[in-house]
N, C-alpha and C positions, 0 to 999 in steps of 0.2 A: 055745337061744341066738338062733334066729332071733326071737322074739318081744322078747327084751332088747334086740338090736340096733335093734329097728324102735321101741321105746320110748325107747330113748336117743336116737335121731336125731330121733323127734316132740318130744322135750324140746328138744333142741340148737334146733331150726328153731322151736320156737314163743316160748321164752325170749326171744330178740332181738326178735321181732315185737312182743311184749306190751310190752316195755321202750322201745320205740321209739313205742309209741301211746299208753300209758297216761300218761304225763307230762302231754300236752296238757290232760288233763281237771283234774290237779293243780298249775298253775301258779299260780293264786292262794293256794293253801294255803302252797306254798312261798316265795313271794314274802312272806308273812306272816311264816314261820319265819325266813328270812333278811334281812327288812328292805330289800327289794330291789323293784325294779318288774317288773311282768309281762313286760316287754318285755327287760329283763335276766336274768331267769330263762328266758326261751325259748332263752337261750343252751345250756342243758341239753338241748335239743332239736337244735339247729345243730351244736354239739361232737359230738353220738352221730352224727348222719350223715355228719360228715367224718371221724370216727374208722372209721367204717364203711366208708366209701369207700377210705380209705388201707389197711385190712386186707385187702381183697379182693384186690388184684393180687398180694397177698405169698404167697397160696395155692399156687400152681403151683410156686414156686421153695423154699416151706419144706416143703412136703409130700413133695416128691424128695429132700429135704436130710436130714430128720428120720423121713419117714414120716407117714402121715394118722393113725394111731392117736394118737403122740406129740404131734403138732401138736394134734390135737384136746382132747386132756387139758390141753394147755397153755391152749388157747383157754377152754376150760369154768372151769378155775380161775382163770383172769386174770376172767373175767366174773363170778365167784363175790367176787374180791376187789374189782371195780368195785363191785358191788351193796352189798357190805358198808360199803366208805366213803360210798358214796350215802345209804345207811340210817343210817348212824351219827352224820356228822360235822354240827358246827353251823358250820362255816366254808364261805361259799358258794363260793371257790375250790377248796378238798377236795371239794366237790360236782361241780363241773367236771372237775376232776380225774377224778374217779370215773366221770362220764359218757364221758371220752375212753376211760378204759380200757373200759369196755363196750363202746363203739364198735367200738373195735379188735378187741376179743374177737368181737365180733356180726360184722365182717366176715370173720373166719377162720371162724367157725361156720359160714356160711349155706352157702358153696359146699363146705367138708368133709363137710357131710349127704350131698351127692349123691355124692362121691368113696367115701365110707364103703359107701353103699346099692352102688354098683358094684361095690366092692373084694369085699364079702361074698355079695352075692347073685347076680353077674354080669350082663354086659352084657343077656342074654336077659330076666331077670327085673327088670332096673332100672326098667323104666317101670312096672310095677304096684306094685312097692314104694315108687316116688316119689309115686305116687298115693295110697297108705294114709298116708304122712307128709305129703303136701300137703293133704290134707283137713281134720285139723288147723288147720295152718297157716292156711288160707285163713279160718279161722272167729276166729282170734286176735287180728286188729286190730280185728273188730266186737265182741268181747267185751271188749275193754279199755278202752273208755270207761266201761261198765256196771260193771266190776268197780272201777276206779279210785273211780268215784262212790260206790260202796259202801262202799269201804274208808276213804277220806277221810272220808266222811260219819261213820262210826261208829267207827273207830279214828284212824289219822293216816297219811299220805301216805308215811312210813317203811316202813309194813308192806308196801309194795307193792315195795321193794327186798329187805326180808328174806325175804319169801315165795320168792324166787330160790335162797337159800341151801339149804334142805334137799332141794329137789329136785337142785340141783347135785351136794349131797355122794351123794346116792341114784344119779345117774347114775354118776358116778366110783366107786362100790361096784360097782356092776353090769358096769362095764369093765374089771375086774381081769384077767379072763381073754380081754378081747377082744384079738385078734392075726389077723393074716393072714398065713398062711405063703408066700402068693405075690408080697407086697408087699417090694419090695425098696427100700432107702433108695440113692440116687445120691449119693455123696460128691461133688458137683460146683460149682466156685467159683461162689457168687452175685454177680452183678453188680450190688453196693448202689446203684452210682451211677444206672443203668437204673430200679431198683425206685423209688429216691426220686424220680427225675422223675414217673415215673408216679404215684405217691403224692401228690405236692405238686401236678401237674396236677389230679387228683382232688378235692383239698382247694378249691383255688383256685377251679376253675370251679363246685363246688358253691356254696361261700360267696357266690359272685357271683349265682348262681341264685337264692340265697335272699333277698340284700339287693333284688335287683331284683324278686322276688316280692311284697316289701311296698313297691313303688312308689318304690324308691329308684334311678332310672333316671339315676346319675351317671357321669360319664365314666371314674370310678376304677372302678366296679364293672363296666363295659363292658371296660374293659381287662384288669382282674382275669380275666375271664370268659375274654377271646380267649387270653391268657397261660396260663391251666389247659390249654384245647385245644390250644395248641403244644406244651406241655411232653408232654401225652399222646400 
């Protein structure tokens, strides 16, 4: 079971990193498919990052409410749905929705990997297991451009999203017996207003930084950034 847990965590950490990096190489191909400019298609990157930033602060609340395993299964299944939408759709707006779904799922998966490792292996072995999971995750963003170039050149950019599907189905199958007897779900009242403020703050500040990064130093973007920081 130890090796299965490690494999599941490696896949769960690599997929979000690959999907956040690989689209940079495929922007031109995607823009041709949807008949949009590269600048417009780049919203596929922005919405993914914003979705991730919204998902991350939800993990502490949701994992206590439902348990890390149930939340992980939901997140990885949600990531599969987002990948399927992005790979199949011929509508640009559905593509963006798929990227938002992927981003939200990635925001849940990234911290959940650490939670699962600590829950299963214990705090004393967490550092070594995190290192084993972290090594492939380090190389994922470096491999993504090469992988994206090869697949886009010889196949289609859609394949980059469809690749996720068999991997996710495989880890879901392996996780059928995965549970932690020591893990208890705490039925607590989730303060949705606080979560909403934090998530909106993350999204606004990240959006403003993205706009500022492309030399759009407007008062509106600076105000948006400050508002996001205030809400967090």
